[in-house]
C-alpha positions in Angstrom: -90.6 85.8 44.3 -93.2 84.7 46.9 -95.1 88.0 46.5 -95.3 87.4 42.7 -96.7 83.9 43.3 -99.2 85.2 45.8 -100.3 87.7 43.2 -100.8 84.9 40.6 -103.0 83.0 43.1 -105.0 86.1 44.1 -105.4 87.6 40.6 -105.7 84.5 38.4 -106.4 81.5 40.8 -103.2 80.0 39.5 -101.7 77.1 41.5 -99.0 75.9 39.2 -95.9 77.4 37.7 -92.5 76.7 36.1 -89.5 78.3 37.6 -87.3 79.4 34.7 -84.0 79.7 36.6 -81.5 77.4 35.0 -79.7 77.0 38.4 -82.3 77.0 41.1 -80.0 75.1 43.5 -76.9 77.2 42.9 -77.5 79.0 46.3 -78.5 76.2 48.6 -79.4 78.5 51.6 -81.7 80.6 49.4 -83.4 77.5 47.9 -84.2 76.0 51.3 -85.7 79.3 52.6 -87.6 79.6 49.3 -89.1 76.1 49.8 -90.2 76.9 53.4 -92.1 80.0 52.1 -93.6 78.0 49.2 -95.2 75.3 51.4 -98.2 77.4 52.6 -99.0 78.4 49.1 -99.9 74.8 48.1 -98.6 75.3 44.5 -97.3 72.6 42.1 -94.2 73.6 40.2 -91.3 72.6 37.9 -87.7 73.6 38.3 -84.2 73.3 36.9 -80.7 73.0 38.4 -77.3 71.4 38.5 -77.0 67.7 39.2 -73.7 68.0 41.1 -75.4 70.4 43.6 -78.4 68.3 44.2 -78.6 66.5 47.6 -81.3 64.6 49.4 -82.2 67.5 51.8 -82.8 69.8 48.8 -84.9 67.3 47.0 -87.0 66.6 50.1 -87.5 70.3 50.7 -88.5 71.0 47.1 -90.9 68.0 47.1 -92.6 69.2 50.3 -92.9 72.7 48.7 -94.8 71.2 45.7 -92.0 70.3 43.2 -93.3 67.8 40.6 -90.5 67.9 38.0 -86.8 68.8 38.0 -84.7 69.3 34.8 -80.9 69.2 34.4 -78.6 69.8 31.5 -76.6 66.7 31.0 -75.8 67.8 27.4 -73.9 64.6 26.7 -73.0 61.2 28.3 -69.5 61.4 26.8 -67.0 62.5 29.4 -64.7 64.0 26.7 -67.5 66.1 25.4 -68.3 67.4 28.9 -64.7 68.2 29.5 -64.5 70.3 26.3 -67.7 72.0 27.2 -66.3 73.0 30.6 -69.4 71.4 32.2 -67.7 70.7 35.5 -70.1 67.8 36.1 -69.8 64.1 35.4 -72.1 61.6 33.9 -72.2 59.9 37.3 -73.4 63.2 38.8 -76.4 63.2 36.6 -77.1 59.5 37.1 -77.1 59.9 40.8 -79.3 63.0 40.7 -81.9 61.3 38.5 -82.0 58.3 40.8 -82.4 60.6 43.8 -85.3 62.6 42.2 -87.1 59.4 41.2 -86.6 58.0 44.7 -88.7 60.9 46.1 -91.3 60.8 43.4 -90.1 63.8 41.4 -90.2 63.6 37.6 -86.5 63.7 36.4 -85.9 65.4 33.1 -82.6 65.6 31.3 -81.5 67.9 28.5 -79.2 66.6 25.7 -77.3 68.6 23.1 -76.0 67.2 19.8 -73.2 68.8 17.8 -71.0 69.8 20.7 -67.2 70.0 20.2 -65.6 66.5 20.5 -68.8 64.6 19.6 -68.2 61.4 17.7 -70.4 58.5 16.6 -69.4 56.8 19.9 -70.9 59.8 21.8 -74.3 58.8 20.5 -73.7 55.2 21.7 -72.8 56.5 25.2 -76.0 58.7 25.2 -78.1 55.7 24.4 -76.4 53.6 27.0 -77.1 56.3 29.6 -80.8 56.4 28.8 -81.1 52.6 28.9 -79.2 52.4 32.3 -80.6 55.4 34.1 -84.0 55.9 32.5 -84.9 59.5 33.2 -88.6 60.2 33.1 -88.4 62.9 30.4 -85.9 64.3 27.9 -85.2 67.2 25.6 -82.8 67.2 22.7 -81.4 70.3 21.0 -78.7 71.1 18.4 -75.6 73.0 19.7 -75.7 76.7 18.6 -72.7 78.7 19.8 -74.0 82.1 21.0 -71.8 85.2 20.9 -69.7 85.4 24.0 -69.2 81.7 24.6 -65.8 80.2 24.2 -66.6 78.3 21.0 -67.9 81.5 19.4 -64.9 83.6 20.6 -62.2 81.0 19.7 -63.5 78.8 16.8 -60.0 77.8 15.7 -59.4 76.2 19.1 -62.3 73.8 18.4 -61.7 73.6 14.6 -65.2 75.0 14.2 -66.9 77.0 11.5 -69.8 79.1 12.7 -72.8 80.3 10.7 -74.4 83.6 11.3 -78.0 83.1 10.2 -79.6 84.4 13.3 -83.0 83.2 12.3 -81.8 79.8 13.5 -80.4 81.0 16.8 -82.7 79.5 19.4 -83.1 76.4 21.6 -84.3 74.0 18.9 -83.1 75.1 15.4 -83.9 73.0 12.4 -80.6 74.0 10.8 -77.0 73.6 12.1 -75.1 76.8 12.7 -71.8 75.0 13.4 -69.6 72.5 11.6 -66.1 71.2 12.2 -63.0 70.4 10.2 -63.2 66.7 11.0 -66.9 66.0 10.5 -69.4 66.9 7.7 -72.7 68.7 8.2 -74.4 65.5 6.9 -72.8 63.4 9.6 -73.7 65.9 12.4 -77.3 65.8 11.1 -77.3 62.0 10.9 -76.2 61.7 14.5 -78.9 64.1 15.7 -81.5 62.2 13.7 -80.3 58.8 15.0 -80.4 59.9 18.7 -83.7 61.7 18.3 -85.3 58.6 16.7 -83.9 56.4 19.5 -85.3 58.7 22.2 -88.7 58.9 20.5 -88.9 55.1 20.1 -89.1 54.6 23.9 -87.3 51.3 23.5 -84.9 52.3 26.2 -87.5 52.7 28.9 
């Protein structure tokens, strides 16, 4: 990885990059060694990882290595939704991680997903409450699209889900739902997404 970055500097005079690993801090030992090797390069970069594995030593090491932004997939601030999604992280894990990043001057970004199994109108209220209380610096909102291989795709009956197969809409930010549920209409799912998106864009929570 360091050799690739050195090549970017030598060939293109590039001194910033975005690390596309979704779990940069999954291997703590690797991450700390990576940061040591990054320091001499003097590059600015963005990364992603898990909130529950983020500790102060890792944040300090990444900051010294040029980290300017760190993103984490909260998905939802509703504990029941996180449980159904097998997230194995808590809302408190994310709140603590965001505060830790901000303490050390790193931009904290959170990723939300609307339309996950178990979502209700109250889920949107909890999402809004989280944003008002914790105030991450940046956010991203996507619609849930169950990819082949995930548990929802493999066992839709377990989630009372109905999955569409219009693969033109299978990407991070589809403009059309590819999942509905027995107990909620497509209109209601779209309305929840629109309500939360409007709230986020309003910046009234900051």
